[in-house]
C-alpha positions as CSV (number, residue, x, y, z in Angstrom):
1,M,73.3,-4.0,-24.1
2,Q,72.9,-4.3,-20.1
3,M,69.7,-2.7,-18.8
4,A,70.2,-0.3,-15.8
5,E,68.5,-1.3,-13.0
6,P,65.2,0.6,-12.2
7,Q,65.6,3.0,-9.6
8,Q,63.8,2.0,-6.1
9,P,61.0,4.1,-5.1
10,R,61.7,6.3,-2.1
11,L,60.2,5.3,1.2
12,P,58.2,8.0,3.4
13,G,60.3,9.6,6.5
14,L,59.3,12.5,8.7
15,Q,59.4,15.9,8.0
16,L,63.1,17.7,8.7
17,F,62.3,21.3,7.9
18,D,60.1,22.6,9.9
19,L,60.3,26.1,8.9
20,G,59.1,24.8,5.0
21,I,55.8,23.5,6.5
22,V,55.6,27.1,8.5
23,N,55.9,28.6,5.0
24,D,53.5,26.4,3.2
25,V,50.6,27.1,5.9
26,L,51.5,30.7,5.8
27,D,51.3,30.5,2.1
28,T,48.0,28.9,2.4
29,A,46.4,31.0,4.5
30,E,47.9,34.5,3.0
31,F,46.8,33.1,-0.9
32,Q,43.7,31.1,0.1
33,D,42.2,33.4,2.8
34,L,41.9,30.5,5.5
35,S,42.1,30.3,8.9
36,I,45.4,29.1,10.8
37,D,43.5,25.9,11.6
38,S,42.3,25.1,7.9
39,A,45.3,26.0,6.1
40,L,47.4,23.6,8.5
41,K,44.6,21.0,7.7
42,A,45.2,21.6,3.8
43,V,49.0,21.7,3.9
44,E,48.6,18.1,5.7
45,T,46.3,16.8,3.1
46,N,48.8,17.9,0.2
47,R,52.3,17.2,2.1
48,G,51.3,14.0,4.4
49,P,50.6,13.8,8.0
50,V,53.1,15.9,9.9
51,H,54.1,14.9,13.9
52,P,51.4,15.9,16.8
53,G,54.5,18.0,17.9
54,L,55.6,19.6,14.9
55,R,52.2,20.7,14.3
56,T,51.6,22.5,17.6
57,W,55.0,24.2,17.0
58,V,54.0,25.3,13.4
59,R,50.2,26.2,14.6
60,H,52.6,28.4,17.5
61,A,54.8,29.7,14.8
62,V,52.1,30.7,12.4
63,I,50.2,32.8,15.4
64,Q,53.4,34.4,16.4
65,Y,54.3,35.4,12.7
66,F,50.7,37.4,12.4
67,E,51.3,39.0,15.4
68,A,54.6,40.4,13.9
69,H,52.9,40.9,10.8
70,Q,50.0,43.0,12.6
71,F,52.6,44.8,14.2
72,L,54.7,46.0,11.0
73,W,51.4,47.1,9.7
74,D,50.2,49.0,12.4
75,R,54.3,50.2,12.9
76,D,54.3,51.8,9.3
77,C,52.5,53.4,6.6
78,L,53.4,50.7,4.2
79,R,51.0,48.3,3.2
80,L,52.4,45.5,1.5
81,V,50.6,42.7,0.1
82,P,52.0,38.9,-0.1
83,H,53.9,38.2,-3.5
84,K,53.5,34.8,-4.3
85,P,56.4,34.3,-7.5
86,K,60.2,34.1,-6.2
87,W,62.2,36.9,-7.5
88,V,65.4,35.4,-8.9
89,V,68.8,36.7,-10.3
90,Q,70.1,35.5,-13.5
91,Y,73.2,35.3,-15.2
92,P,75.4,32.7,-17.9
93,R,78.3,31.3,-16.8
94,E,80.6,29.6,-19.6
95,I,82.1,26.4,-18.9
96,G,83.8,24.5,-21.7
97,F,81.0,24.2,-24.3
98,E,78.3,24.7,-21.9
99,T,76.7,28.3,-21.1
100,P,75.0,26.7,-17.7
101,I,72.6,29.6,-16.1
102,L,73.4,30.4,-12.5
103,E,70.9,31.6,-10.0
104,V,70.9,34.0,-6.8
105,A,67.4,33.8,-5.2
106,A,66.9,34.5,-1.0
107,W,64.6,31.8,1.0
108,G,62.1,34.1,2.8
109,R,58.6,35.5,2.6
110,R,57.9,38.0,0.2
111,Y,55.9,41.2,-0.1
112,C,55.6,44.2,-2.2
113,S,53.5,47.2,-2.8
114,A,50.8,47.7,-5.0
115,D,52.8,49.8,-7.1
116,R,55.7,47.3,-7.1
117,Q,57.9,50.0,-6.0
118,V,58.6,48.5,-2.6
119,R,59.6,45.1,-1.8
120,E,60.3,43.2,1.3
121,L,61.9,40.0,2.2
122,R,61.0,38.5,5.8
123,L,63.4,36.1,6.9
124,L,61.8,33.4,9.3
125,R,63.9,32.5,12.5
126,R,62.5,29.8,15.1
127,R,63.8,32.0,18.2
128,S,63.3,35.1,19.3
129,V,65.2,38.0,17.2
130,K,66.0,40.0,20.5
131,D,69.2,40.8,20.3
132,R,69.9,38.4,17.9
133,Q,73.5,38.8,15.9
134,R,73.4,40.2,12.0
135,D,74.8,38.3,9.1
136,D,75.9,41.0,6.9
137,S,76.6,38.7,3.9
138,E,73.0,37.1,4.0
139,I,71.3,40.8,4.4
140,A,73.6,41.6,1.4
141,T,72.4,39.2,-0.6
142,A,68.8,39.4,0.1
143,L,68.9,43.3,-0.9
144,Y,70.7,42.2,-4.1
145,V,67.6,39.9,-4.9
146,L,65.4,42.3,-4.0
147,A,66.7,44.8,-6.4
148,H,67.7,42.9,-9.5
149,G,65.5,40.2,-9.1
150,R,62.5,39.1,-11.6
151,A,59.3,37.1,-10.9
152,T,59.5,33.5,-11.7
153,R,56.5,32.4,-13.9
154,G,55.3,28.9,-13.3
155,R,56.7,25.9,-11.9
156,T,60.1,24.7,-13.0
157,R,61.4,21.0,-12.4
158,F,64.3,21.7,-9.5
159,D,67.2,20.7,-11.7
160,L,66.4,23.3,-14.3
161,P,66.7,27.2,-14.0
162,H,63.5,29.1,-13.7
163,A,61.4,30.7,-16.3
164,L,61.1,34.1,-15.5
165,V,58.8,36.8,-16.3
166,D,59.6,39.4,-19.3
167,T,58.8,42.3,-17.2
168,V,61.6,44.0,-15.7
169,E,60.5,45.7,-12.3
170,Q,62.2,48.8,-11.1
171,P,61.5,49.1,-7.3
172,R,62.6,52.3,-5.5
173,R,62.5,51.1,-1.9
174,L,64.1,47.5,-0.5
175,R,63.8,45.9,2.9
176,V,65.1,42.9,4.9
177,V,63.0,42.0,8.1
178,E,63.5,39.1,10.3
179,I,60.9,37.7,12.3
180,G,61.2,35.2,15.6
181,C,58.6,32.7,15.2
182,E,59.1,31.6,19.0
183,D,57.6,34.9,20.2
184,G,56.9,37.2,17.0
185,S,59.8,39.7,18.0
186,V,60.7,41.6,14.7
187,N,64.4,43.6,13.5
188,I,64.3,45.7,10.4
189,L,67.7,44.8,9.3
190,D,67.9,47.2,6.3
191,D,65.7,49.6,4.6
192,V,67.3,51.1,1.6
193,D,67.1,52.0,-2.2
194,V,68.6,50.0,-5.0
195,D,72.0,52.2,-5.0
196,G,72.3,51.3,-1.1
197,A,71.7,47.8,-1.8
198,R,74.1,47.7,-4.5
199,Q,76.6,49.1,-2.1
200,R,75.9,46.5,0.8
201,Y,76.5,43.8,-1.7
202,R,79.9,45.2,-2.9
203,E,80.9,45.5,0.5
204,S,79.4,41.9,2.3
205,G,77.7,39.8,-0.5
206,Q,79.8,39.6,-3.5
207,H,82.5,37.4,-2.0
208,R,80.5,35.0,-0.2
209,A,78.3,34.7,-3.1
210,R,81.4,34.2,-5.5
211,E,82.8,31.8,-3.1
212,V,79.7,29.5,-3.4
213,V,78.9,29.8,-7.2
214,Q,82.8,29.1,-7.6
215,G,82.4,25.8,-5.0
216,G,84.7,27.7,-2.9
217,G,85.3,28.3,1.0
218,Q,85.8,25.5,3.5
219,R,83.8,22.3,3.6
220,N,82.9,21.5,7.4
221,P,81.1,18.1,7.3
222,G,78.4,18.3,9.9
223,S,74.7,17.7,10.2
224,S,74.3,20.1,7.2
225,C,75.4,17.2,5.4
226,Q,72.5,15.3,5.3
227,K,71.0,18.1,2.7
228,C,73.8,17.9,0.6
229,K,73.5,16.1,-2.9
230,L,77.0,15.9,-2.9
231,V,77.9,13.9,0.0
232,D,78.0,10.6,-1.6
233,G,81.3,11.6,-3.5
234,C,82.6,14.3,-1.1
235,T,86.1,13.8,0.0
236,A,85.6,15.9,2.8
237,V,83.3,13.0,4.4
238,P,84.8,9.6,4.7
239,R,82.5,6.1,3.2
240,A,81.9,4.0,6.3
241,D,79.3,2.0,4.4
242,G,77.5,-0.8,6.7
243,I,79.2,1.0,10.3
244,L,75.3,1.0,11.5
245,G,75.1,-2.5,10.0
246,I,71.5,-1.2,8.4
247,V,70.9,-2.2,4.6
248,E,67.8,0.3,3.4
249,R,69.1,3.2,1.4
250,R,65.9,4.4,0.6
251,R,64.8,6.3,3.7
252,P,65.5,10.2,3.2
253,R,69.0,11.2,4.1
254,R,69.6,11.7,8.1
255,T,72.1,12.1,10.3
256,W,72.7,10.3,13.5
257,S,75.0,10.2,16.3
258,V,75.3,8.6,19.7
259,T,73.3,11.1,21.1
260,N,70.3,10.4,18.7
261,G,70.6,6.9,19.4
262,R,70.0,7.4,23.4
263,A,67.4,9.9,23.1
264,Y,65.3,8.2,20.8
265,I,65.1,5.1,23.3
266,R,64.4,7.5,26.1
267,C,61.6,8.8,23.9
268,P,61.3,8.9,19.8
269,A,59.4,12.0,19.7
270,Q,62.0,13.7,22.1
271,E,64.9,13.1,19.8
272,Y,62.6,14.1,16.9
273,L,61.7,17.2,17.8
274,T,65.0,18.0,19.5
275,R,66.6,17.2,15.8
276,L,64.3,19.8,14.4
277,N,66.1,22.4,16.2
278,L,63.0,23.7,17.9
279,P,62.9,26.4,20.5
280,R,63.5,24.5,24.3
281,A,63.1,24.9,27.9
282,S,65.6,27.7,28.9
283,A,66.4,25.8,32.1
284,V,67.0,22.0,31.9
285,E,67.7,20.9,35.8
286,Y,70.9,18.7,36.2
287,G,71.3,17.0,39.3
288,E,74.5,17.9,41.7
289,S,76.6,14.7,40.2
290,A,75.5,15.7,36.7
291,T,76.9,19.2,37.3
292,R,80.1,18.5,39.1
293,G,80.8,15.8,35.9
294,Q,79.9,19.0,33.7
295,A,82.5,21.0,35.5
296,V,85.5,18.7,35.7
297,H,85.0,17.8,32.2
298,T,84.9,21.5,31.1
299,W,88.2,22.1,33.2
300,I,90.1,19.5,31.5
301,E,88.9,20.5,28.0
302,Q,90.3,23.9,28.7
303,N,93.7,22.6,29.8
304,H,93.9,20.4,26.7
305,R,93.3,23.1,24.3
306,R,96.0,25.2,25.8
307,Q,98.5,26.4,23.1
308,P,101.5,25.3,23.3
309,V,100.0,21.8,23.9
310,R,101.1,20.4,26.9
311,S,100.2,17.5,29.7
312,C,98.0,18.6,32.7
313,T,99.3,18.8,36.1
314,A,98.1,18.4,39.8
315,A,99.0,21.5,40.7
316,E,96.6,23.3,38.5
317,A,93.4,21.4,39.9
318,P,91.5,23.8,41.7
319,F,91.8,23.7,45.6
320,A,88.8,25.3,46.9
321,D,85.0,24.4,48.1
322,S,83.7,26.4,45.2
323,W,84.8,26.6,42.0
324,Q,84.0,27.1,38.2
325,A,84.5,25.9,34.7
326,G,82.3,27.4,31.9
327,P,78.9,27.8,33.0
328,W,79.2,25.0,35.7
329,E,79.7,25.7,39.3
330,V,80.1,23.3,42.5
331,T,80.4,23.5,45.9
332,G,80.7,21.7,48.8
333,S,81.3,18.0,48.4
334,Q,80.9,18.1,45.0
335,A,83.4,20.6,44.5
336,L,86.1,18.9,46.4
337,L,85.4,15.7,44.3
338,G,85.6,17.3,41.6
339,A,89.0,19.0,42.5
340,Q,90.2,15.4,43.3
341,M,89.0,13.9,39.5
342,I,90.9,16.7,38.0
343,G,93.9,16.1,40.2
344,D,93.7,12.4,39.4
345,H,93.3,13.2,35.7
346,A,96.7,14.5,35.8
347,L,98.4,10.8,36.5
348,V,96.9,9.3,33.2
349,C,96.8,12.5,30.9
350,P,97.5,11.3,27.7
351,L,99.5,14.3,26.7
352,H,102.3,13.5,29.1
353,H,104.1,11.3,26.3
354,L,103.3,13.3,23.4
355,L,105.9,13.8,21.0
356,P,106.5,17.0,19.4
357,D,104.0,18.9,16.8
358,S,101.8,15.9,17.0
359,P,98.3,16.4,16.3
360,V,95.8,16.7,19.2
361,G,91.9,17.1,18.7
362,V,90.1,18.3,21.6
363,E,86.2,17.9,21.1
364,R,86.7,16.6,17.8
365,T,83.7,16.5,15.4
366,V,84.6,13.1,13.0
367,T,81.7,12.9,10.6
368,A,81.3,9.8,8.0
369,Y,78.5,8.9,5.4
370,D,77.3,5.3,5.5
371,A,75.9,4.5,1.8
372,D,74.1,1.3,2.8
373,A,71.8,3.0,5.3
374,N,71.8,6.4,3.6
375,V,73.2,8.1,6.9
376,V,75.6,10.9,7.9
377,V,77.0,9.5,11.0
378,I,78.6,12.1,13.7
379,A,81.1,11.5,16.5
380,K,82.2,14.1,19.2
381,I,85.1,12.7,20.6
382,D,86.9,14.1,23.9
383,L,90.2,13.4,22.7
384,V,92.2,12.4,19.8
385,Y,95.7,12.1,19.6
386,R,98.6,9.8,18.6
387,D,100.7,7.1,20.2
388,G,103.8,7.1,18.0
389,P,101.7,5.7,14.6
390,A,98.6,4.6,16.4
391,C,95.4,7.0,16.0
392,V,94.3,7.1,19.9
393,L,90.6,7.8,20.6
394,R,90.1,8.8,24.6
395,E,86.7,9.3,26.1
396,M,86.5,10.7,29.9
397,K,84.0,9.8,31.9
398,T,83.3,10.7,36.0
399,T,81.6,7.9,38.4
400,E,80.8,7.9,42.0
401,G,80.7,4.2,42.0
402,T,81.7,1.3,40.2
403,D,80.3,1.1,36.8
404,G,78.6,-2.6,36.3
405,G,78.4,-4.3,32.8
406,D,80.5,-4.1,29.4
407,P,81.4,-0.5,29.0
408,L,81.1,-0.7,25.6
409,A,77.3,-1.2,26.0
410,R,77.4,1.4,29.0
411,Y,79.1,3.9,26.8
412,P,78.1,3.6,23.4
413,Q,80.7,6.3,22.2
414,L,83.3,3.6,22.8
415,S,81.8,1.1,20.5
416,L,81.4,4.2,17.6
417,G,84.9,4.8,17.9
418,L,86.2,1.3,17.6
419,L,83.7,1.2,14.3
420,L,85.3,4.4,12.6
421,L,88.6,2.9,13.5
422,A,87.7,0.1,11.8
423,H,86.3,1.7,8.8
424,A,89.7,3.9,8.5
425,V,87.8,7.0,8.9
426,L,90.4,8.9,10.8
427,G,93.1,7.8,8.5
428,D,96.5,6.8,8.9
429,G,96.9,5.2,12.4
430,S,93.3,3.6,12.3
431,A,94.4,0.1,11.9
432,N,96.7,0.2,15.1
433,G,94.6,2.5,16.8
434,R,92.3,2.2,20.2
435,V,89.9,3.5,21.9
436,E,90.5,4.3,25.5
437,L,87.9,5.0,28.3
438,E,89.0,7.0,31.3
439,R,87.3,6.8,34.3
440,L,87.5,9.3,37.5
441,T,86.2,7.8,40.6
442,P,86.4,8.8,44.5
443,A,89.1,5.7,44.3
444,G,91.2,7.2,41.5
445,P,91.9,6.9,37.8
446,V,91.1,3.8,35.7
447,V,92.3,3.5,32.1
448,E,90.6,0.9,29.8
449,S,91.5,0.1,26.4
450,F,89.6,-1.6,23.3
451,H,91.5,-2.5,19.8
452,P,89.3,-3.1,16.8
453,T,91.6,-6.0,16.0
454,N,89.9,-7.5,18.9
455,S,87.1,-9.9,17.4
456,D,85.4,-9.6,20.6
457,H,85.3,-5.8,21.1
458,M,84.4,-5.8,17.5
459,E,81.4,-8.2,17.5
460,Q,79.8,-6.5,20.7
461,A,80.5,-2.8,19.2
462,R,78.9,-3.7,16.0
463,Q,76.1,-5.2,17.9
464,V,75.8,-2.3,20.5
465,I,75.5,0.3,17.5
466,N,73.2,-1.6,15.3
467,N,71.0,-1.9,18.5
468,L,70.9,1.9,19.1
469,A,70.0,2.8,15.2
470,A,68.0,0.0,14.0
471,S,64.7,0.9,15.6
472,W,65.4,4.9,14.8
473,H,65.9,4.2,11.0
474,A,62.9,2.6,10.1
475,D,60.5,4.8,12.3
476,T,57.8,7.1,10.6
477,T,56.2,8.1,13.5
478,A,58.3,9.3,16.6
479,R,55.5,8.1,18.8
480,A,55.7,9.8,22.3
481,Q,56.3,7.9,25.5
482,P,55.1,10.4,28.2
483,G,56.1,9.4,31.8
484,P,58.2,11.1,34.4
485,E,61.1,12.2,31.9
486,C,58.3,14.8,30.6
487,H,59.5,16.8,33.5
488,R,63.0,17.0,32.5
489,C,62.4,17.2,28.7
490,A,63.3,20.6,27.0
491,V,60.6,20.4,24.3
492,S,57.7,18.8,25.7
493,Q,55.8,22.6,25.3
494,W,55.4,21.0,21.8
495,C,54.3,17.9,22.8
496,P,50.8,17.5,23.2
497,E,51.3,14.0,24.6
498,A,53.5,14.8,27.3
499,F,52.3,14.9,30.8
500,M,49.3,12.8,29.6
501,R,49.8,10.0,32.2
502,P,47.6,10.3,35.4
503,H,50.1,11.4,38.2
504,D,48.9,8.3,40.7
505,E,50.0,5.9,37.8
506,D,52.9,3.4,38.9
507,Y,55.5,4.4,36.7
């Protein structure tokens, strides 16, 4: 009999769910009657060290939450107390000879009145909830759990159903509240009795819950794949083992893109805090040329999205010294240069020779799973189209000068595109496909091609991507690199090391 190889222990990694830590600190503060700082210290002792930037954010979020808690306390006659056990709805579902227990729960902070007649669930949001759009199915499901859920008893293994208390409570009033941890803002999303909760669930929640339980609904590969236990065998996520050139799958699963790789090189802390999706500074300054590049890209993208699909023409370029595409507005010389670039693109637009009914992907997101590194790789490609049977990936760049060096290194998206084709991530046509770089310059448009069948191209592409990903993959500290970039960093408000270097230091 062949013995199974022992499973290798998992290696430590950075915390990837900030609201989970916020919730733990709130639990510790409320149930152990500790100060915020003492609760944060206790959580770090239990969970392990927290990144300094994350610690700053968690402390801020907890302070804002307690301010919102006080607002609710002062506003209402309700005197609700924290409720530690989860509320869970269980029901059996027969599959063959088995009868698994299915569970419906709602993540959030739980409160109830002393007589158990009132139940409240508070949903934590990172950003402000002022004018936030409602998710009626989420609210309806939360109300359903509040109305029918029984409290859990003790700790349960994650792969087993919860043990529930025998007592069946009959609450009369149910409330769902959301709190913005950025500013302590509050929305009362619903405040109903049990009959009202049932009606809301029938109208808005039941269909969504049935889809989840039955495995229905559309699969949308992307950043959420990092949390999915089924990604290893998911047919919606192609395998691309070895695409990053890393063999170490014991790290916690994460997502990676060229944007992540370049951000990490600038500052590991910036990449990490941005990855956590923390609130960002509302305005990050763009230079004139960067704004013009965004405007040109947006104008051409909008043209490529037209239905039915058709190629660009020079007559469609703006003819003015002030014009706008999406949120990007350009004036003066940058507007004139941008208009010229849009007109020049029409000369090399790849849609000129597109066959009828040929698929076109504009700003297409491509996802692949590298099991060797335990990383979900994500690429956003400007344009994916067909040239006969071949799959073509085109990236477009605007530049005012002559780009030096190897394009595969200067624009790593090209290197990743070659590797995606080599691993057949885009399906049929990958083997004979190519990656194109379209550069729009003051002197006119230039298009270059790179092929996965070219060994020199592939060797360079592998080196470029491995250089971008290897250090990031192994890093468990994400230390800040303070410097001039801090003034343009959207998450510097959470980084205690931002702006720490003396102003007169020679960078």
